[in-house]
C-alpha positions in Angstrom: 150.0 -94.9 115.4 146.1 -93.2 115.5 147.1 -90.6 113.1 144.4 -89.2 110.5 145.9 -89.8 107.1 146.6 -86.4 106.4 148.6 -85.8 109.5 152.2 -86.3 108.1 154.6 -89.1 111.0 157.1 -86.9 112.3 160.2 -88.5 111.8 161.3 -90.0 114.6 157.6 -92.0 113.2 158.7 -92.8 110.3 162.1 -94.4 111.9 160.1 -97.0 114.7 157.2 -97.4 111.3 160.3 -98.1 109.3 162.3 -100.6 111.8 158.5 -102.2 113.1 157.4 -102.7 110.0 160.9 -103.9 108.4 161.2 -106.8 112.1 156.6 -107.5 111.1 158.5 -109.0 107.5 161.3 -111.5 109.7 159.5 -115.1 109.7 159.9 -117.5 112.4 162.3 -119.3 112.0 164.9 -116.7 110.9 167.1 -114.3 113.1 168.6 -111.2 112.1 170.9 -109.0 113.9 170.1 -105.4 115.1 172.5 -103.8 112.4 171.2 -105.5 109.6 167.3 -105.0 111.0 168.6 -101.1 111.2 170.4 -101.4 107.5 166.9 -103.6 106.0 164.9 -100.8 107.1 166.7 -98.0 105.6 168.5 -96.6 109.0 171.8 -97.1 107.8 174.1 -98.4 111.0 171.1 -97.4 113.6 171.8 -101.3 115.6 171.8 -98.9 119.3 168.4 -97.4 118.4 167.1 -100.8 116.7 168.1 -102.2 120.4 166.8 -99.6 122.5 163.2 -99.1 120.7 162.9 -102.1 121.0 163.2 -102.7 124.6 160.9 -100.4 124.5 157.9 -102.1 123.2 154.8 -103.4 125.1 154.8 -106.7 126.5 152.0 -107.5 124.6 153.4 -106.4 121.8 152.8 -108.9 118.3 156.4 -108.1 116.4 158.7 -111.1 117.3 161.4 -108.9 119.1 163.0 -112.5 120.3 164.1 -112.8 116.0 167.0 -109.9 117.1 170.4 -111.0 118.4 173.4 -109.1 119.1 175.9 -109.1 115.9 177.3 -112.8 115.2 174.2 -114.3 116.5 175.5 -113.1 120.2 172.3 -113.5 122.6 172.0 -110.1 124.3 169.3 -110.0 127.0 170.7 -112.1 130.3 170.7 -115.1 131.3 168.1 -115.6 133.7 165.9 -111.5 132.9 162.5 -112.6 132.0 162.8 -111.2 128.6 166.0 -113.1 128.3 164.4 -116.7 129.5 161.8 -115.4 127.0 163.5 -114.7 124.4 165.5 -117.9 124.6 162.2 -120.3 124.9 160.1 -118.9 121.7 163.9 -119.0 119.7 163.8 -122.3 120.5 159.9 -122.6 120.4 160.3 -122.4 116.2 163.4 -124.8 116.0 166.4 -122.4 116.0 169.1 -123.5 118.5 170.9 -121.6 121.0 174.2 -122.9 121.7 176.4 -121.2 124.2 174.5 -117.8 124.7 174.7 -117.6 120.4 172.5 -118.5 116.9 174.0 -119.7 113.9 173.6 -117.3 111.8 174.6 -119.1 109.1 171.4 -122.0 109.9 169.1 -119.5 110.5 169.6 -115.5 109.6 167.2 -113.8 107.4 167.9 -113.3 103.8 165.3 -111.3 102.7 165.1 -111.4 98.6 167.0 -108.8 97.1 165.2 -107.1 94.6 166.9 -105.8 91.2 165.8 -103.3 89.1 
């Protein structure tokens, strides 16, 4: 992302930037599904692309990747995997209840304020 101001981003970079900017807004203690994140970022039905893109984030990323879940609040990273265990631990630290590999979307789902007009 070290582009001089006059260098236009490629469409792929623009998609990633939209995704990262939207993900950065998800507050602690809230979660969002891959599909909802794609929709909020203006990327349409790109849930799988979001998952793939987030899986390629560097280890030291500051983005809250752990707040992104599968449909219905399902944690898609396997229990016992390093990233899966880290995701569950981070969510619990933020006060999110994880039961049977799921998070209660009604309770913890992120609902950004809709701007009308």
